[in-house]
C-alpha positions as CSV (number, residue, x, y, z in Angstrom):
1,M,-10.4,-9.8,8.9
2,I,-9.9,-6.3,10.3
3,V,-9.0,-3.4,7.9
4,K,-7.8,-0.1,9.3
5,F,-7.0,3.1,7.4
6,H,-4.4,5.2,9.1
7,P,-4.4,9.0,9.4
8,R,-1.1,9.3,7.4
9,G,-0.4,10.1,3.8
10,R,1.8,13.2,4.2
11,G,5.3,13.7,2.9
12,G,7.2,12.4,-0.1
13,G,6.7,9.1,-1.9
14,A,10.1,7.7,-1.0
15,G,8.9,7.0,2.6
16,P,6.1,4.6,1.9
17,V,7.8,2.9,-1.0
18,D,11.0,2.4,1.0
19,Y,9.0,1.2,4.0
20,L,7.2,-1.5,2.0
21,L,10.0,-2.7,-0.2
22,G,13.2,-1.6,1.6
23,K,15.7,1.0,0.4
24,D,17.3,-1.6,-1.9
25,R,13.9,-2.9,-3.1
26,Q,14.9,-6.4,-1.8
27,R,12.8,-6.8,1.4
28,D,12.1,-10.5,2.1
29,G,8.4,-11.4,1.5
30,A,7.6,-8.1,-0.2
31,S,6.3,-8.3,-3.8
32,I,4.6,-5.9,-6.2
33,L,1.1,-7.0,-7.3
34,Q,0.6,-4.2,-9.8
35,G,2.5,-1.1,-11.0
36,K,6.1,0.1,-10.7
37,P,7.5,1.4,-7.3
38,E,9.3,4.4,-8.9
39,E,6.2,5.5,-10.7
40,V,4.2,5.4,-7.5
41,R,6.9,7.4,-5.7
42,E,6.8,10.0,-8.5
43,L,3.0,10.2,-8.4
44,I,2.9,10.8,-4.7
45,D,5.6,13.5,-5.0
46,A,3.6,15.2,-7.7
47,S,0.3,15.3,-5.8
48,P,-0.8,18.8,-4.8
49,Y,-3.0,17.5,-2.0
50,A,-2.1,17.6,1.7
51,K,-2.8,13.8,2.1
52,K,-1.1,12.4,-0.8
53,Y,-1.6,8.6,-0.4
54,P,-3.8,6.2,1.6
55,S,-2.2,4.1,4.3
56,G,-3.8,1.1,5.9
57,S,-3.2,-2.3,7.5
58,I,-4.7,-5.8,7.4
59,P,-3.8,-7.6,10.6
60,H,-3.8,-11.4,10.2
61,R,-2.3,-14.5,11.7
62,T,-0.6,-17.4,10.2
63,G,-1.4,-21.1,10.7
64,G,-3.4,-22.4,7.8
65,I,-5.7,-19.4,7.3
66,E,-6.1,-18.5,3.6
67,I,-6.2,-14.7,3.2
68,A,-5.3,-14.3,-0.5
69,P,-8.8,-14.1,-1.9
70,Q,-9.8,-11.6,0.9
71,L,-6.7,-9.5,0.2
72,L,-7.4,-9.5,-3.5
73,N,-11.0,-8.4,-2.9
74,L,-9.8,-5.6,-0.6
75,I,-7.3,-4.4,-3.3
76,L,-10.2,-4.3,-5.9
77,I,-12.4,-2.4,-3.4
78,S,-9.7,0.1,-2.4
79,R,-9.0,0.9,-6.1
80,H,-12.6,1.9,-6.5
81,F,-12.5,3.8,-3.2
82,V,-9.5,5.8,-4.2
83,R,-11.2,6.9,-7.4
84,L,-14.3,8.3,-5.7
């Protein structure tokens, strides 16, 4: 599994939330694992820092490869990373 953090994170919170969930919050295949999208948007908007949120990707392929445990582990690691 390859994990890449992108040099983004500037701008308002509506951009990343709308990108992930769709403007109507009904994007096929998208789901919230934890938290509320509107609270995330408000937290990003309230941040005084230049880079307000982390952005990354996990490239993967389909076809019988189980990625759920790896993804869960990455989420737990990234929660610790953001707090540092």
